[in-house]
TIGU-662092 format. One record per residue (C-alpha): y, z, x. Coordinates in steps of 0.1 Angstrom, whole numbers, plus 5000, padded with zeros to 4 digits. Example, Ala and Ser with C-alpha at 12.3 -4.5 7.8 and 13.67 -1.06 7.14 Angstrom:
<atoms>
     v     w     u
  4955  5078  5123
  4989  5071  5137
</atoms>
This chain:
<atoms>
     v     w     u
  4948  4867  5079
  4972  4868  5049
  4966  4869  5012
  4976  4846  4984
  4975  4857  4945
  4978  4831  4919
  4977  4836  4881
  4948  4814  4867
  4943  4808  4830
  4905  4803  4818
  4900  4790  4787
  4882  4812  4759
  4846  4800  4772
  4856  4803  4805
  4869  4839  4799
  4835  4850  4781
  4817  4837  4808
  4838  4856  4835
  4834  4889  4813
  4799  4885  4812
  4797  4883  4850
  4819  4910  4853
  4792  4929  4830
  4764  4918  4852
  4781  4926  4884
  4786  4962  4867
  4749  4966  4859
  4741  4955  4892
  4763  4980  4912
  4749  5009  4890
  4713  4999  4896
  4717  4995  4934
  4738  5028  4937
  4710  5047  4915
  4683  5033  4940
  4702  5041  4971
  4702  5079  4955
  4667  5079  4947
  4658  5067  4983
  4676  5093  4998
  4660  5118  4975
  4626  5110  4981
  4627  5101  5016
  4659  5112  5034
  4675  5082  5041
  4694  5053  5025
  4679  5019  5020
  4694  4990  5046
  4717  4964  5036
  4689  4938  5041
  4668  4956  5014
  4698  4957  4991
  4704  4920  4992
  4668  4914  4983
  4671  4933  4953
  4701  4909  4940
  4681  4878  4938
  4681  4860  4906
  4700  4885  4886
  4722  4859  4867
  4753  4852  4885
  4763  4833  4916
  4740  4845  4946
  4769  4851  4971
  4787  4873  4947
  4756  4892  4942
  4751  4898  4978
  4788  4910  4979
  4782  4939  4957
  4752  4951  4978
  4774  4947  5010
  4800  4970  4992
  4774  4995  4980
  4765  5000  5017
  4797  4998  5033
  4807  5023  5009
  4782  5048  5018
  4783  5042  5055
  4820  5049  5052
  4813  5083  5035
  4794  5096  5066
  4821  5082  5087
  4849  5099  5076
  4832  5130  5069
  4823  5130  5108
  4859  5128  5114
  4866  5158  5089
  4882  5136  5064
  4873  5141  5029
  4859  5113  5011
  4838  5109  4975
  4808  5094  4972
  4806  5059  4956
  4804  5063  4915
  4787  5045  4887
  4811  5020  4871
  4819  5015  4835
  4830  4978  4824
  4867  4989  4827
  4862  4998  4865
  4844  4966  4874
  4875  4943  4881
  4864  4915  4905
  4841  4888  4915
  4841  4878  4955
  4833  4843  4968
  4830  4846  5005
  4827  4810  5013
  4845  4778  5000
  4828  4744  4995
  4807  4728  5007
  4787  4762  5018
  4803  4785  4988
  4813  4784  4955
  4849  4774  4950
  4873  4748  4961
  4911  4747  4956
  4929  4715  4947
  4954  4706  4916
  4930  4732  4898
  4904  4757  4911
  4868  4748  4907
  4845  4779  4909
  4808  4779  4904
  4796  4782  4877
  4831  4783  4857
  4839  4748  4863
  4877  4738  4869
  4902  4765  4858
  4939  4760  4855
  4959  4779  4882
  4997  4783  4889
  5004  4775  4925
  5039  4787  4928
  5037  4782  4965
  5017  4764  4992
  4990  4779  5011
  4995  4777  5049
  4960  4781  5069
  4925  4782  5064
  4912  4795  5030
  4882  4820  5039
  4873  4839  5008
  4882  4841  4969
  4885  4871  4947
  4886  4866  4909
  4901  4897  4896
  4907  4908  4861
  4937  4935  4856
  4938  4961  4829
  4966  4939  4810
  4938  4913  4806
  4954  4888  4831
  4933  4870  4857
  4944  4863  4893
  4926  4844  4921
  4933  4860  4955
  4929  4840  4985
  4924  4855  5020
  4937  4829  5048
  4933  4825  5081
  4968  4817  5096
  4973  4804  5131
  4997  4823  5153
  5031  4815  5155
  5059  4819  5180
  5082  4847  5164
  5115  4835  5157
  5147  4851  5177
  5162  4878  5159
  5193  4890  5173
  5202  4916  5148
  5212  4954  5151
  5191  4984  5155
  5187  5007  5124
  5171  5040  5116
  5158  5044  5080
  5154  5079  5060
  5136  5076  5030
  5143  5100  5000
  5142  5103  4962
  5179  5111  4953
  5187  5080  4973
  5156  5054  4982
  5168  5049  5017
  5197  5058  5041
  5204  5035  5070
  5219  5051  5103
  5247  5027  5099
  5259  5043  5066
  5243  5021  5042
  5229  5037  5015
  5202  5019  4990
  5200  5036  4955
  5165  5049  4939
  5161  5024  4912
  5135  5049  4897
  5116  5023  4878
  5092  5048  4860
  5120  5067  4845
  5136  5035  4829
  5105  5030  4806
  5094  5068  4803
  5104  5072  4769
  5085  5038  4757
  5055  5048  4779
  5053  5083  4763
  5056  5069  4729
  5028  5042  4731
  5007  5068  4750
  5010  5092  4720
  4998  5061  4697
  4971  5056  4717
  4959  5091  4716
  4959  5091  4679
  4932  5061  4677
  4897  5066  4671
  4875  5061  4702
  4855  5027  4699
  4877  5009  4674
  4896  4976  4678
  4930  4997  4673
  4923  5017  4702
  4918  4989  4724
  4948  4971  4714
  4968  5005  4721
  4952  5007  4753
  4961  4971  4761
  4996  4980  4754
  4999  5008  4778
  4980  4986  4806
  5008  4959  4802
  5037  4982  4804
  5022  4999  4834
  5017  4965  4849
  5055  4955  4844
  5065  4990  4860
  5043  4980  4888
  5055  4946  4891
  5094  4957  4891
  5086  4980  4919
  5067  4955  4939
  5097  4930  4934
  5123  4955  4945
  5106  4964  4978
  5096  4929  4988
  5132  4920  4985
  5145  4951  5004
  5117  4946  5032
  5125  4910  5036
  5161  4917  5040
  5161  4944  5064
  5134  4925  5089
  5156  4896  5088
  5190  4916  5091
  5177  4939  5120
  5159  4936  5152
  5148  4969  5156
  5136  4992  5126
  5127  5030  5131
  5114  5047  5101
  5094  5081  5094
  5057  5082  5092
  5052  5100  5060
  5023  5114  5046
  5031  5103  5011
  4999  5114  4994
  5000  5148  5005
  5036  5153  4997
  5028  5140  4963
  5002  5165  4958
  5022  5194  4966
  5057  5187  4950
  5076  5157  4932
  5045  5138  4929
  5057  5115  4903
  5090  5107  4921
  5073  5100  4954
  5044  5078  4938
  5073  5061  4918
  5094  5051  4951
  5063  5035  4970
  5070  5049  5003
  5037  5037  5018
  5040  5001  5002
  5074  4997  5015
  5060  5007  5052
  5033  4982  5051
  5057  4957  5039
  5080  4963  5067
  5052  4963  5093
  5034  4930  5082
  5066  4910  5076
  5079  4921  5113
  5061  4897  5134
  5071  4867  5116
  5111  4877  5114
  5110  4884  5150
  5114  4921  5142
  5099  4954  5159
  5090  4983  5137
  5088  5018  5147
  5074  5050  5129
  5081  5083  5143
  5071  5119  5136
  5097  5129  5110
  5095  5168  5119
  5129  5183  5120
  5149  5150  5116
  5171  5168  5089
  5174  5199  5107
  5185  5185  5141
  5220  5176  5148
  5223  5141  5155
  5252  5147  5178
  5241  5177  5199
  5206  5183  5192
  5210  5219  5180
  5190  5230  5148
  5205  5239  5116
  5184  5253  5088
  5186  5237  5054
  5170  5241  5018
  5163  5210  4998
  5195  5214  4979
  5219  5213  5011
  5228  5176  5009
  5256  5181  5039
  5246  5187  5075
  5273  5210  5091
  5266  5219  5126
  5281  5253  5138
  5280  5242  5173
  5296  5209  5176
  5315  5209  5143
  5297  5175  5129
  5299  5174  5092
  5281  5144  5075
  5256  5134  5047
  5220  5151  5054
  5203  5119  5052
  5226  5098  5074
  5221  5124  5098
  5181  5121  5096
  5185  5086  5099
  5204  5087  5132
  5178  5111  5144
  5150  5089  5137
  5168  5060  5154
  5174  5085  5184
  5138  5094  5186
  5125  5059  5187
  5148  5045  5210
  5159  5071  5237
  5193  5063  5249
  5205  5040  5220
  5223  5043  5188
  5233  5082  5186
  5212  5095  5215
  5217  5130  5227
  5212  5120  5263
  5250  5119  5272
  5266  5144  5299
  5298  5153  5280
  5311  5186  5285
  5310  5199  5251
  5272  5191  5247
  5264  5207  5279
  5282  5239  5266
  5261  5236  5234
  5230  5233  5254
  5236  5264  5273
  5250  5287  5240
  5215  5275  5221
  5191  5284  5248
  5169  5291  5218
  5171  5255  5206
  5138  5239  5196
  5128  5205  5214
  5119  5181  5186
  5089  5159  5190
  5091  5128  5203
  5060  5111  5196
  5062  5074  5180
  5039  5047  5173
  5049  5009  5177
  5040  4983  5152
  5046  4945  5154
  5029  4923  5127
  5001  4928  5105
  4988  4960  5121
  5003  4985  5099
  4971  4996  5084
  4961  5013  5116
  4995  5036  5113
  5001  5036  5080
  4969  5037  5063
  4959  5049  5027
  4940  5079  5019
  4906  5069  5007
</atoms>
Protein backbone atom coordinates (compact mmCIF):
# COMPACT_ATOMS: atom_id res chain seq x y z
CA UNK A 1 0.00 0.00 0.00
CA UNK A 2 1.18 3.50 -0.86
CA UNK A 3 -0.38 6.91 -0.30
CA UNK A 4 -0.62 9.78 -2.77
CA UNK A 5 -1.30 13.29 -1.53
CA UNK A 6 -2.70 15.97 -3.85
CA UNK A 7 -3.74 19.56 -3.22
CA UNK A 8 -7.42 20.26 -3.96
CA UNK A 9 -9.10 23.62 -4.57
CA UNK A 10 -12.76 23.58 -3.51
CA UNK A 11 -14.96 26.53 -4.44
CA UNK A 12 -16.35 28.77 -1.69
CA UNK A 13 -19.64 26.85 -1.60
CA UNK A 14 -17.82 23.52 -1.56
CA UNK A 15 -15.52 24.70 1.24
CA UNK A 16 -18.51 25.85 3.30
CA UNK A 17 -20.10 22.43 2.83
CA UNK A 18 -16.83 20.65 3.70
CA UNK A 19 -16.52 22.68 6.89
CA UNK A 20 -20.14 21.89 7.74
CA UNK A 21 -19.45 18.17 7.37
CA UNK A 22 -16.33 18.48 9.53
CA UNK A 23 -18.44 20.14 12.22
CA UNK A 24 -21.01 17.33 11.99
CA UNK A 25 -18.20 14.77 12.19
CA UNK A 26 -16.86 16.53 15.30
CA UNK A 27 -20.29 16.45 16.96
CA UNK A 28 -20.75 12.77 16.07
CA UNK A 29 -17.33 11.88 17.49
CA UNK A 30 -18.10 13.62 20.77
CA UNK A 31 -21.55 12.03 21.08
CA UNK A 32 -20.23 8.52 20.43
CA UNK A 33 -17.34 9.02 22.86
CA UNK A 34 -19.74 10.28 25.54
CA UNK A 35 -21.98 7.25 24.93
CA UNK A 36 -19.00 4.89 25.30
CA UNK A 37 -17.96 6.48 28.59
CA UNK A 38 -21.49 6.46 29.97
CA UNK A 39 -22.06 2.84 28.97
CA UNK A 40 -18.87 1.83 30.74
CA UNK A 41 -19.84 3.71 33.90
CA UNK A 42 -23.33 2.16 33.94
CA UNK A 43 -22.62 -1.42 32.86
CA UNK A 44 -18.86 -1.95 33.07
CA UNK A 45 -18.25 -2.56 29.35
CA UNK A 46 -17.98 -0.55 26.14
CA UNK A 47 -20.52 -0.75 23.30
CA UNK A 48 -19.67 -2.91 20.29
CA UNK A 49 -18.66 -1.52 16.91
CA UNK A 50 -22.03 -2.64 15.50
CA UNK A 51 -23.89 -0.61 18.15
CA UNK A 52 -21.85 2.51 17.40
CA UNK A 53 -22.45 2.17 13.66
CA UNK A 54 -26.21 1.97 14.20
CA UNK A 55 -26.05 5.25 16.12
CA UNK A 56 -24.52 7.05 13.12
CA UNK A 57 -27.51 6.61 10.80
CA UNK A 58 -29.01 9.76 9.23
CA UNK A 59 -26.60 12.11 10.94
CA UNK A 60 -26.40 14.53 8.02
CA UNK A 61 -23.34 13.59 5.98
CA UNK A 62 -22.13 10.69 3.85
CA UNK A 63 -23.04 7.32 5.40
CA UNK A 64 -19.66 5.62 4.96
CA UNK A 65 -17.88 8.65 6.45
CA UNK A 66 -20.24 8.42 9.45
CA UNK A 67 -19.51 4.72 9.91
CA UNK A 68 -15.78 5.40 9.70
CA UNK A 69 -16.00 7.68 12.74
CA UNK A 70 -17.68 4.87 14.69
CA UNK A 71 -14.89 2.52 13.62
CA UNK A 72 -12.22 5.02 14.69
CA UNK A 73 -13.81 5.48 18.11
CA UNK A 74 -14.02 1.72 18.69
CA UNK A 75 -10.48 1.06 17.44
CA UNK A 76 -9.06 3.87 19.57
CA UNK A 77 -10.63 2.48 22.73
CA UNK A 78 -9.49 -1.07 21.96
CA UNK A 79 -5.98 0.17 21.29
CA UNK A 80 -5.81 1.74 24.76
CA UNK A 81 -6.32 -1.64 26.44
CA UNK A 82 -4.03 -3.40 23.97
CA UNK A 83 -1.15 -1.05 24.77
CA UNK A 84 -1.80 -1.02 28.51
CA UNK A 85 -1.62 -4.82 28.60
CA UNK A 86 1.85 -4.51 27.07
CA UNK A 87 2.81 -1.88 29.65
CA UNK A 88 2.87 0.99 27.15
CA UNK A 89 1.45 4.34 28.21
CA UNK A 90 -1.50 5.35 26.06
CA UNK A 91 -4.06 8.10 26.66
CA UNK A 92 -7.79 7.57 26.32
CA UNK A 93 -9.53 9.16 23.27
CA UNK A 94 -10.43 12.80 23.89
CA UNK A 95 -13.32 15.02 22.93
CA UNK A 96 -12.57 17.11 19.86
CA UNK A 97 -12.98 20.78 19.10
CA UNK A 98 -13.58 21.90 15.52
CA UNK A 99 -9.85 22.63 15.07
CA UNK A 100 -8.98 19.05 16.02
CA UNK A 101 -11.36 17.38 13.55
CA UNK A 102 -9.44 17.61 10.29
CA UNK A 103 -10.50 14.79 7.97
CA UNK A 104 -13.36 12.95 6.28
CA UNK A 105 -12.71 9.37 5.22
CA UNK A 106 -14.27 7.60 2.23
CA UNK A 107 -13.46 3.85 2.34
CA UNK A 108 -14.74 2.93 -1.16
CA UNK A 109 -14.72 4.46 -4.65
CA UNK A 110 -17.41 4.33 -7.31
CA UNK A 111 -19.66 2.47 -7.98
CA UNK A 112 -19.86 1.23 -4.37
CA UNK A 113 -18.49 4.32 -2.66
CA UNK A 114 -18.58 8.06 -2.77
CA UNK A 115 -15.65 9.28 -4.87
CA UNK A 116 -14.21 9.06 -8.38
CA UNK A 117 -10.90 10.44 -9.63
CA UNK A 118 -10.62 11.65 -13.21
CA UNK A 119 -9.54 15.07 -14.45
CA UNK A 120 -11.31 16.36 -11.37
CA UNK A 121 -12.15 14.66 -8.08
CA UNK A 122 -15.83 13.86 -7.78
CA UNK A 123 -16.95 13.37 -4.18
CA UNK A 124 -20.43 12.83 -2.80
CA UNK A 125 -22.05 15.27 -1.99
CA UNK A 126 -19.56 18.02 -2.92
CA UNK A 127 -19.55 17.45 -6.67
CA UNK A 128 -16.43 17.93 -8.79
CA UNK A 129 -13.49 19.48 -6.96
CA UNK A 130 -10.46 20.89 -8.77
CA UNK A 131 -7.34 18.84 -8.01
CA UNK A 132 -3.67 19.28 -8.89
CA UNK A 133 -2.42 15.86 -10.00
CA UNK A 134 1.32 16.45 -10.04
CA UNK A 135 1.96 12.76 -10.75
CA UNK A 136 0.08 9.74 -12.02
CA UNK A 137 -1.24 7.16 -9.59
CA UNK A 138 0.09 3.64 -10.21
CA UNK A 139 -2.17 0.98 -8.78
CA UNK A 140 -5.74 0.60 -7.61
CA UNK A 141 -7.21 3.34 -5.43
CA UNK A 142 -8.74 1.89 -2.26
CA UNK A 143 -9.67 4.82 -0.01
CA UNK A 144 -9.85 8.62 0.01
CA UNK A 145 -9.28 11.00 2.90
CA UNK A 146 -10.18 14.67 2.56
CA UNK A 147 -7.94 16.55 4.98
CA UNK A 148 -7.92 20.18 6.06
CA UNK A 149 -4.60 21.48 7.36
CA UNK A 150 -4.29 24.13 10.04
CA UNK A 151 -3.22 26.59 7.35
CA UNK A 152 -6.65 26.25 5.68
CA UNK A 153 -5.40 24.20 2.71
CA UNK A 154 -7.31 21.10 1.62
CA UNK A 155 -5.70 17.87 0.44
CA UNK A 156 -6.92 14.59 -1.03
CA UNK A 157 -5.00 11.55 0.25
CA UNK A 158 -5.44 8.29 -1.68
CA UNK A 159 -4.45 4.90 -0.29
CA UNK A 160 -3.38 2.84 -3.31
CA UNK A 161 -2.76 -0.88 -3.65
CA UNK A 162 0.34 -1.35 -5.79
CA UNK A 163 1.20 -4.71 -7.38
CA UNK A 164 4.53 -6.19 -6.34
CA UNK A 165 7.37 -5.35 -8.68
CA UNK A 166 10.75 -6.98 -9.13
CA UNK A 167 13.28 -4.72 -7.37
CA UNK A 168 15.91 -3.24 -9.61
CA UNK A 169 19.51 -4.36 -9.21
CA UNK A 170 21.59 -2.10 -7.01
CA UNK A 171 25.37 -2.47 -7.19
CA UNK A 172 26.18 0.36 -4.82
CA UNK A 173 28.53 0.30 -1.84
CA UNK A 174 27.66 -0.49 1.79
CA UNK A 175 27.46 2.35 4.32
CA UNK A 176 26.80 3.03 7.98
CA UNK A 177 25.01 6.19 9.10
CA UNK A 178 25.41 7.96 12.44
CA UNK A 179 22.67 10.54 13.07
CA UNK A 180 23.42 13.61 15.13
CA UNK A 181 22.61 17.24 15.85
CA UNK A 182 25.85 19.06 15.07
CA UNK A 183 25.82 17.30 11.69
CA UNK A 184 22.60 15.65 10.57
CA UNK A 185 24.42 12.50 9.48
CA UNK A 186 27.95 11.17 9.20
CA UNK A 187 28.54 8.29 6.77
CA UNK A 188 31.13 5.57 7.29
CA UNK A 189 32.82 6.51 4.00
CA UNK A 190 33.63 9.96 5.41
CA UNK A 191 30.80 12.00 3.90
CA UNK A 192 29.21 14.55 6.22
CA UNK A 193 25.64 15.82 5.74
CA UNK A 194 25.14 19.19 7.39
CA UNK A 195 22.18 19.80 9.67
CA UNK A 196 19.98 22.39 7.89
CA UNK A 197 18.31 23.45 11.18
CA UNK A 198 15.02 24.41 9.52
CA UNK A 199 13.38 25.76 12.67
CA UNK A 200 16.32 27.99 13.57
CA UNK A 201 16.09 29.81 10.22
CA UNK A 202 12.54 30.93 10.99
CA UNK A 203 12.76 31.14 14.78
CA UNK A 204 12.78 34.93 15.02
CA UNK A 205 9.87 35.34 12.62
CA UNK A 206 7.94 32.61 14.43
CA UNK A 207 8.54 34.23 17.83
CA UNK A 208 7.31 37.58 16.50
CA UNK A 209 4.02 36.33 15.05
CA UNK A 210 3.40 34.16 18.14
CA UNK A 211 3.76 37.24 20.34
CA UNK A 212 1.33 39.05 18.07
CA UNK A 213 -1.10 36.13 18.43
CA UNK A 214 -0.88 36.21 22.23
CA UNK A 215 -1.97 39.88 22.23
CA UNK A 216 -5.20 39.25 20.32
CA UNK A 217 -8.47 38.89 22.16
CA UNK A 218 -9.90 35.38 22.13
CA UNK A 219 -12.82 34.91 19.75
CA UNK A 220 -12.14 37.94 17.55
CA UNK A 221 -11.32 37.82 13.83
CA UNK A 222 -7.88 39.37 14.38
CA UNK A 223 -6.92 36.38 16.54
CA UNK A 224 -8.12 33.96 13.83
CA UNK A 225 -5.99 35.73 11.24
CA UNK A 226 -2.96 35.75 13.55
CA UNK A 227 -3.46 32.06 14.29
CA UNK A 228 -3.57 31.36 10.56
CA UNK A 229 -0.24 33.17 10.04
CA UNK A 230 1.39 31.00 12.71
CA UNK A 231 -0.05 27.82 11.15
CA UNK A 232 1.20 28.76 7.68
CA UNK A 233 4.73 29.40 8.93
CA UNK A 234 4.78 26.07 10.79
CA UNK A 235 3.56 24.40 7.60
CA UNK A 236 6.37 26.02 5.61
CA UNK A 237 8.97 24.75 8.10
CA UNK A 238 7.49 21.24 8.01
CA UNK A 239 7.41 21.22 4.19
CA UNK A 240 11.05 22.32 4.04
CA UNK A 241 12.09 19.59 6.46
CA UNK A 242 10.11 16.92 4.56
CA UNK A 243 11.60 18.03 1.23
CA UNK A 244 15.15 17.76 2.62
CA UNK A 245 14.55 14.29 4.07
CA UNK A 246 12.89 13.00 0.88
CA UNK A 247 15.77 14.16 -1.32
CA UNK A 248 18.41 12.79 1.03
CA UNK A 249 16.72 9.39 1.54
CA UNK A 250 16.16 8.81 -2.20
CA UNK A 251 19.80 9.71 -2.90
CA UNK A 252 21.07 7.25 -0.31
CA UNK A 253 18.94 4.27 -1.36
CA UNK A 254 19.91 4.84 -5.00
CA UNK A 255 23.66 5.14 -4.32
CA UNK A 256 24.07 2.39 -1.73
CA UNK A 257 22.99 -1.24 -1.79
CA UNK A 258 23.21 -1.73 1.98
CA UNK A 259 22.51 0.93 4.63
CA UNK A 260 23.04 0.46 8.37
CA UNK A 261 21.59 3.00 10.77
CA UNK A 262 20.72 3.39 14.44
CA UNK A 263 17.43 2.42 16.00
CA UNK A 264 16.92 5.58 18.04
CA UNK A 265 14.17 6.21 20.58
CA UNK A 266 13.96 9.84 19.50
CA UNK A 267 10.81 10.65 21.47
CA UNK A 268 12.33 9.54 24.78
CA UNK A 269 15.57 11.36 23.92
CA UNK A 270 13.63 14.55 23.10
CA UNK A 271 11.87 14.39 26.47
CA UNK A 272 15.22 14.30 28.28
CA UNK A 273 17.54 16.71 26.43
CA UNK A 274 17.58 18.91 23.31
CA UNK A 275 13.95 18.25 22.45
CA UNK A 276 13.58 21.13 20.00
CA UNK A 277 16.70 20.18 18.02
CA UNK A 278 15.85 16.45 17.94
CA UNK A 279 12.30 17.07 16.75
CA UNK A 280 13.56 19.54 14.15
CA UNK A 281 16.02 16.98 12.77
CA UNK A 282 13.24 14.44 12.08
CA UNK A 283 15.19 11.23 12.73
CA UNK A 284 12.10 9.02 12.86
CA UNK A 285 10.75 10.44 9.62
CA UNK A 286 14.11 9.91 7.92
CA UNK A 287 14.32 6.27 9.08
CA UNK A 288 10.81 5.53 7.80
CA UNK A 289 11.62 7.10 4.44
CA UNK A 290 14.77 5.01 4.10
CA UNK A 291 12.90 1.82 4.94
CA UNK A 292 9.93 2.17 2.60
CA UNK A 293 12.03 3.45 -0.33
CA UNK A 294 14.56 0.66 -0.01
CA UNK A 295 12.57 -2.09 -1.75
CA UNK A 296 12.00 -0.23 -5.01
CA UNK A 297 15.65 0.84 -5.15
CA UNK A 298 17.03 -2.68 -4.57
CA UNK A 299 18.57 -1.58 -1.28
CA UNK A 300 18.59 -3.25 2.14
CA UNK A 301 18.22 -1.20 5.32
CA UNK A 302 19.27 -2.47 8.76
CA UNK A 303 18.63 -0.78 12.12
CA UNK A 304 21.00 -1.75 14.94
CA UNK A 305 21.25 -1.11 18.66
CA UNK A 306 23.14 2.21 19.05
CA UNK A 307 24.54 1.39 22.51
CA UNK A 308 28.26 2.24 22.86
CA UNK A 309 28.76 2.96 19.16
CA UNK A 310 30.44 6.27 20.10
CA UNK A 311 32.60 4.75 22.87
CA UNK A 312 33.83 1.67 21.01
CA UNK A 313 36.94 1.96 18.83
CA UNK A 314 36.14 1.04 15.25
CA UNK A 315 39.64 -0.45 14.78
CA UNK A 316 40.34 -2.50 17.93
CA UNK A 317 36.99 -2.59 19.74
CA UNK A 318 38.19 -1.13 23.05
CA UNK A 319 36.02 1.28 25.02
CA UNK A 320 36.86 4.95 25.57
CA UNK A 321 34.65 7.06 27.80
CA UNK A 322 33.53 10.37 26.26
CA UNK A 323 31.35 13.30 27.17
CA UNK A 324 28.99 14.85 24.67
CA UNK A 325 31.53 17.64 24.09
CA UNK A 326 34.37 15.29 23.12
CA UNK A 327 34.17 15.42 19.32
CA UNK A 328 37.27 13.32 18.55
CA UNK A 329 37.81 9.63 19.23
CA UNK A 330 41.34 8.99 20.55
CA UNK A 331 42.02 5.33 21.30
CA UNK A 332 44.71 4.80 23.95
CA UNK A 333 45.28 1.20 22.83
CA UNK A 334 45.68 1.26 19.05
CA UNK A 335 46.27 5.00 18.58
CA UNK A 336 43.31 5.62 16.26
CA UNK A 337 42.32 9.31 16.17
CA UNK A 338 39.28 10.19 14.05
CA UNK A 339 36.10 12.18 14.30
CA UNK A 340 33.71 10.82 16.93
CA UNK A 341 30.74 10.52 14.53
CA UNK A 342 32.82 8.84 11.81
CA UNK A 343 33.97 6.28 14.37
CA UNK A 344 30.34 5.65 15.38
CA UNK A 345 29.24 5.27 11.74
CA UNK A 346 31.89 2.61 11.15
CA UNK A 347 30.82 0.77 14.30
CA UNK A 348 27.20 0.82 13.14
CA UNK A 349 28.19 -0.71 9.80
CA UNK A 350 30.35 -3.33 11.54
CA UNK A 351 27.55 -4.23 13.93
CA UNK A 352 25.13 -4.71 11.04
CA UNK A 353 27.51 -6.63 8.77
CA UNK A 354 30.14 -8.62 10.70
CA UNK A 355 33.27 -9.21 8.63
CA UNK A 356 32.74 -6.24 6.31
CA UNK A 357 33.65 -2.57 6.13
CA UNK A 358 35.80 -2.04 9.24
CA UNK A 359 35.02 -5.24 11.11
CA UNK A 360 37.26 -5.88 14.13
CA UNK A 361 37.39 -9.63 13.42
CA UNK A 362 40.88 -9.71 11.82
CA UNK A 363 43.94 -11.53 13.23
CA UNK A 364 46.52 -8.76 13.35
CA UNK A 365 49.14 -9.02 16.10
CA UNK A 366 48.35 -5.52 17.34
CA UNK A 367 44.70 -6.31 17.88
CA UNK A 368 45.48 -9.58 19.66
CA UNK A 369 47.83 -7.68 22.01
CA UNK A 370 45.15 -5.06 22.60
CA UNK A 371 42.61 -7.78 23.36
CA UNK A 372 44.93 -9.28 25.97
CA UNK A 373 45.69 -5.86 27.50
CA UNK A 374 42.00 -4.98 27.82
CA UNK A 375 40.63 -7.99 29.64
CA UNK A 376 37.93 -5.79 31.15
CA UNK A 377 36.77 -4.70 27.71
CA UNK A 378 32.99 -4.66 27.38
CA UNK A 379 31.35 -6.66 24.64
CA UNK A 380 29.00 -4.45 22.59
CA UNK A 381 25.51 -5.82 21.88
CA UNK A 382 25.08 -7.18 18.38
CA UNK A 383 21.32 -7.13 18.10
CA UNK A 384 20.05 -6.07 14.69
CA UNK A 385 16.77 -5.80 12.88
CA UNK A 386 16.43 -6.09 9.11
CA UNK A 387 13.96 -4.03 7.13
CA UNK A 388 13.32 -4.14 3.43
CA UNK A 389 10.57 -2.17 1.79
CA UNK A 390 7.46 -0.80 3.43
CA UNK A 391 7.69 -2.65 6.76
CA UNK A 392 9.31 0.27 8.57
CA UNK A 393 6.46 0.67 11.06
CA UNK A 394 7.31 -2.67 12.65
CA UNK A 395 10.84 -1.47 13.44
CA UNK A 396 10.54 2.28 13.64
CA UNK A 397 7.06 2.85 15.05
CA UNK A 398 6.13 6.18 16.60
CA UNK A 399 4.96 6.29 20.16
CA UNK A 400 1.14 6.58 20.48
